[in-house]
C-alpha positions in Angstrom: -2.2 21.1 40.2 -5.5 19.4 39.6 -4.9 16.0 41.2 -8.5 15.0 40.3 -7.2 14.8 36.8 -4.1 13.0 37.7 -5.7 10.6 40.2 -9.2 9.8 39.0 -11.5 8.1 41.6 -12.0 4.6 40.5 -15.1 2.9 41.9 -14.8 -0.7 43.2 -17.3 -2.6 41.1 -17.6 -5.3 43.7 -18.1 -3.4 46.9 -19.4 -0.2 45.4 -16.7 1.7 47.3 -13.9 3.8 45.8 -10.7 1.8 45.2 -8.4 2.0 48.2 -4.7 2.6 47.2 -1.6 1.7 49.1 0.9 4.4 49.9 3.3 2.9 47.3 0.6 2.7 44.6 -0.3 6.4 45.3 3.3 7.5 45.3 4.1 5.7 42.0 1.0 7.3 40.4 2.1 10.7 41.6 5.7 10.0 40.4 4.4 9.1 36.9 2.3 12.2 36.7 5.1 14.5 37.8 7.7 12.9 35.5 5.3 13.3 32.6 4.4 16.9 33.2 7.8 18.2 34.5 10.2 16.6 32.1 13.3 18.6 30.9 12.7 21.8 32.8 15.0 24.7 33.7 14.8 26.2 37.2 16.7 29.1 38.8 17.5 29.2 42.5 20.0 29.6 45.2 22.2 26.6 46.3 22.2 25.5 49.9 22.9 22.4 51.9 25.4 20.9 49.5 26.3 17.4 50.4 28.9 15.2 48.7 28.9 11.6 50.2 31.5 9.0 49.3 29.1 7.6 46.6 30.1 10.6 44.4 26.5 11.8 44.1 25.7 15.4 45.0 22.7 16.4 47.0 21.6 20.0 47.4 18.6 22.3 47.9 17.5 24.9 45.4 15.5 27.8 47.0 14.1 31.2 46.4 12.3 33.7 48.7 9.1 31.6 48.7 9.9 27.9 48.3 12.6 25.3 48.2 13.3 22.2 46.0 15.4 19.2 46.8 17.7 18.2 44.0 20.2 15.4 43.3 23.0 15.2 40.8 24.2 11.7 40.2 27.9 10.9 40.0 28.3 10.6 36.2 26.8 14.1 35.9 28.7 15.6 38.9 32.0 14.5 37.4 31.4 16.6 34.4 30.8 19.8 36.4 34.0 21.9 36.2 33.2 24.5 38.9 32.6 23.9 42.6 29.1 24.2 44.0 28.9 26.4 47.1 26.1 27.5 49.4 24.7 30.8 48.4 25.6 30.4 44.7 22.7 31.3 42.2 22.5 28.7 39.5 20.5 27.6 36.5 19.6 23.8 36.7 18.2 21.6 34.0 16.6 18.3 34.6 13.3 16.4 35.4 11.1 16.2 38.5 10.7 12.8 40.0 9.7 11.4 43.3 12.0 9.7 45.8 9.5 7.0 46.9 11.3 6.0 50.1 10.6 9.4 51.6 7.6 10.5 49.5 9.6 13.5 48.4 9.7 15.0 45.0 13.1 16.2 43.7 14.8 17.6 40.7 17.3 15.2 39.0 19.9 17.6 37.6 21.3 16.8 34.2 23.0 20.1 33.6 23.9 23.0 35.9 25.6 26.4 35.4 26.1 29.5 37.4 23.7 32.3 36.7 25.3 35.4 35.0 28.7 33.7 34.3 29.6 30.6 32.3 30.4 27.4 34.2 33.9 27.1 32.7 34.7 30.8 33.5 33.6 30.2 37.1 35.6 27.1 37.3 38.6 29.0 36.0 38.2 31.8 38.6 37.8 29.3 41.5 40.9 27.3 40.5 42.9 30.4 39.9 42.0 31.8 43.4 42.8 28.5 45.1 46.2 27.9 43.4 47.2 31.5 43.9 46.6 31.1 47.6 48.8 28.0 47.5 51.6 30.0 45.9 51.7 28.3 42.5 51.9 31.6 40.7 54.7 33.0 43.0 57.4 34.7 40.8 60.0 33.5 43.3 59.4 29.9 42.1 59.8 30.7 38.4 63.0 29.3 36.9 65.1 31.3 34.3 65.3 30.2 30.7 68.6 29.1 29.3 70.2 31.5 26.9 71.2 29.0 24.3 69.5 25.6 25.0 71.0 22.5 23.4 67.8 20.4 23.6 64.2 21.6 23.6 61.1 19.5 24.3 57.7 20.4 22.9 54.5 19.0 24.3 51.6 19.5 21.9 49.5 17.9 19.2 51.2 16.7 16.0 48.2 17.8 13.9 47.8 21.4 15.1 49.3 24.5 13.7 51.2 25.2 16.9 53.9 22.6 16.3 54.5 23.9 12.8 54.8 27.5 14.0 57.2 26.5 16.8 59.4 24.4 14.5 59.5 27.0 11.8 60.5 29.8 14.2 63.2 27.7 15.9 64.7 26.5 12.6 64.7 30.0 11.2 66.3 31.5 14.3 68.7 28.8 15.5 68.8 25.7 13.4 71.5 23.9 15.3 69.4 22.8 18.2 67.8 19.4 19.0 64.0 19.3 19.4 62.1 16.4 21.1 58.4 16.3 20.4 56.1 14.6 22.8 52.7 14.3 21.0 49.6 14.6 23.2 45.9 15.4 22.9 45.3 19.1 23.5 41.5 19.1 23.9 38.8 16.7 24.8 38.4 14.0 27.4 41.8 12.7 28.7 43.8 15.6 27.2 44.8 17.1 30.6 46.1 13.7 31.9 48.1 13.2 28.7 49.7 16.7 29.0 50.5 16.2 32.7 52.0 12.7 32.0 54.1 14.1 29.2 55.6 16.8 31.5 56.3 14.3 34.2 58.0 11.8 31.7 60.2 14.5 30.2 61.5 15.4 33.6 62.9 11.9 33.9 65.3 12.7 31.0 68.6 14.2 32.0 69.5 16.4 29.0 66.5 18.6 28.3 67.2 22.3 28.9 63.7 23.8 28.4 60.1 22.7 27.6 57.3 24.3 25.5 53.8 23.3 26.4 50.9 24.6 24.4 48.5 24.6 21.4 46.9 27.0 19.0 43.9 29.2 19.6 40.3 28.1 20.3 37.3 28.6 22.5 37.4 28.4 26.2 36.2 24.8 25.9 38.9 24.0 23.4 41.6 25.3 25.7 40.2 23.8 28.9 42.8 21.1 29.2 45.3 23.8 30.1 43.0 25.0 32.9 43.0 21.6 34.6 44.6 21.4 38.0 46.5 18.2 37.1 48.4 20.2 34.4 49.0 23.2 36.6 50.6 21.0 39.3 52.7 19.1 36.8 54.1 22.4 35.5 54.8 23.6 39.0 56.6 20.4 39.9 58.7 20.4 36.7 62.5 20.8 37.3 62.8 21.8 33.6 61.9 25.4 32.8 58.4 25.5 31.1 57.2 28.0 28.5 53.4 28.0 28.3 52.1 28.9 24.8 48.3 28.4 24.7 46.0 30.1 22.3 46.3 33.7 21.3 47.3 36.9 23.2 43.9 37.4 24.7 43.7 33.8 26.0 45.0 33.4 29.5 45.0 29.9 31.0 46.1 28.5 34.4 49.1 26.9 32.7 50.2 30.4 31.6 50.1 31.6 35.2 52.0 28.7 36.6 54.6 28.4 33.9 58.1 29.9 34.3 57.4 32.0 31.1 54.2 32.8 29.2 54.3 33.1 25.4 51.4 35.0 23.9 51.4 32.6 21.0 53.2 29.4 19.9 55.2 31.6 17.5 56.4 33.8 20.3 57.4 30.6 22.2 59.8 29.8 19.4 61.2 33.3 19.7 61.6 33.1 23.5 63.2 29.7 23.6 66.2 30.4 21.3 67.9 33.6 20.3 68.2 34.6 16.6 71.5 33.2 15.3 72.4 36.3 13.4 71.5 38.5 16.3 73.5 36.3 18.7 76.4 36.3 16.4 76.3 40.0 16.1 76.0 40.4 19.9 79.0 38.1 20.3 81.0 40.1 17.8 80.2 43.3 19.8 81.2 41.6 23.0 84.4 40.4 21.4 85.2 44.0 20.2 84.5 45.4 23.7 86.7 42.8 25.3 89.6 43.5 22.9 89.2 47.3 23.5 89.0 46.8 27.2 92.2 44.6 27.1 94.0 47.2 25.0 93.0 50.0 27.4 94.3 47.8 30.3 97.6 47.3 28.5 98.0 51.0 27.9 97.3 51.8 31.5 99.8 49.2 32.8 102.4 50.4 30.2 102.0 54.0 31.4 102.3 52.9 35.0 105.5 50.9 34.2 106.9 53.9 32.3 106.2 56.1 35.3 108.0 53.6 37.6 110.9 53.4 35.2 111.3 57.2 35.1 110.8 57.7 38.8 113.7 58.9 41.0 113.8 55.8 43.2 114.1 53.6 40.2 116.9 55.7 38.7 118.8 55.9 42.1 117.7 52.9 44.1 120.6 53.2 46.7 119.3 56.6 47.8 116.4 55.0 49.6 118.8 52.7 51.4 121.2 55.5 52.3 118.3 57.6 53.7 117.2 54.6 55.8 120.8 54.1 57.1 121.0 57.8 58.0 117.7 57.5 59.9 119.0 54.3 61.6 122.1 56.2 62.8 120.0 59.0 64.2 117.9 56.4 66.1 121.1 54.7 67.5 122.4 58.1 68.7 119.1 59.0 70.2 119.0 55.6 71.9 122.5 56.0 73.3 121.7 59.4 74.7 118.5 58.2 76.3 120.3 55.2 77.8 123.1 57.4 79.2 120.6 59.8 80.8 118.6 56.9 82.2 121.8 55.4 83.8 122.7 58.7 85.4 119.2 59.0 86.9 119.4 55.5 88.3 122.9 56.1 89.7 121.7 59.2 91.5 118.8 57.3 92.9 121.0 54.4 94.1 123.4 56.9 95.8 120.4 58.5 97.6 119.2 55.1 98.7 122.7 54.1 99.9 123.0 57.3 102.0 119.6 56.7 103.5 120.7 53.1 104.3 124.0 54.2 105.8 122.2 56.7 108.1 120.4 53.9 109.8 123.3 51.5 109.8 124.4 50.1 113.3 128.0 51.0 112.4 127.1 54.7 112.5 125.9 54.2 116.1 129.1 52.3 117.0 131.1 55.2 115.5 129.6 57.5 118.0 131.0 55.4 121.0 128.3 52.8 121.4 128.9 49.1 121.4 126.9 45.9 120.9 127.1 43.0 123.4 126.0 39.5 122.4 126.0 36.1 123.9 129.1 34.1 122.8 127.1 30.9 122.4 124.2 32.1 120.2 125.3 35.6 119.2 122.1 37.1 120.3 122.2 40.7 121.6 122.1 41.1 125.4 119.5 43.7 126.2 119.1 43.0 130.0 121.0 41.4 132.9 118.1 39.0 133.3 119.4 35.5 132.6 123.1 36.4 133.1 125.3 34.5 135.5 128.8 35.1 136.9 131.4 33.7 134.6 129.2 33.8 131.4 131.2 34.8 128.4 130.1 37.8 126.4 131.2 39.3 123.1 131.4 43.1 122.7 131.6 44.7 119.3 133.1 48.2 118.9 133.3 50.4 115.8 136.7 49.0 115.3 137.2 45.5 116.6 135.7 43.7 119.6 136.5 41.8 122.8 135.5 38.6 124.6 134.8 39.1 128.3 133.1 37.2 131.2 130.7 38.4 133.9 132.4 39.1 137.2 129.7 41.2 138.8 126.0 41.8 138.0 124.6 45.3 138.6 120.9 45.8 138.9 
């Protein structure tokens, strides 16, 4: 840049010298020149050093292979950016060059920014989808089943759109005897996502709602964006009432569709999913009724045949035969028990006789029978085994095989 053109040398008419500028004066003149020449420009570069202080402003560096440019995005602009700025991302940034005088540094004040090669909303969608999927908000295990025949249905949508007409027409045509509660909300534009999330939360405070439809008709990605907001996704995930998401057309897929318990390709299909067709339901019930009647009839036939078989059976015709056979068997068992008992007694008798003979063979009486005798002390009846301790005149008792005598010691032989 030709700074001689931007900063012309101004002679001092008094001293004859060139005018001496302060740093602030020079910086302000450079700022004015840059802001005039580089107003509303697009730049492409790689994002690095992203900083987000508590002020809400975003500071970053845009760079390429040969240079780098400091940039700032003030809070009111940063709040409108749907996607998350990350280091290494290539972006297109629109804004104006200015000078931050406190540091004497020129910078780009960003007014608009979008990822290169993909739309900002599309990138924001992909980023949020990836994050919520990691958290498990799309997990099929969390999805609640829809009631077969709901008594009360809540619809969260706009009153002015075609979606509410399509839903009501289908429900009334398929199953007219159902109560419908409509919670009107904005479905696009600023504040729409918060209204939708608040409606889902409010409906969950009511005790008698069986199922909820949340949606709108078709539109551009920008039109459908409220249903890609995180606040709506989390309110659907937290809902205790089963939620059907019906946003846009078949080709439109939103975050709400992925979180909801059931996705309807269109609002019309939502009406078809939420209630069965009355005539079809009636026909199904008639078929079930016919199957139940036939099954009951078949059961009766089977039981009747079984009872007939029992009636014609031999035990039923001659019931005492079973008792007589059991009595006969009991008699046989009694006889067998008596025989076993007699045999056991004989064996025990023989065993006792053997034991008695063995006991008799070692009996002292047997010894006495052979001519031996037993001499005991008269006083304590203890056997006398030796002359030790005997004295003349001591009385002794002698036992023979038959009878005994009392004697006294007249002489001791050693």
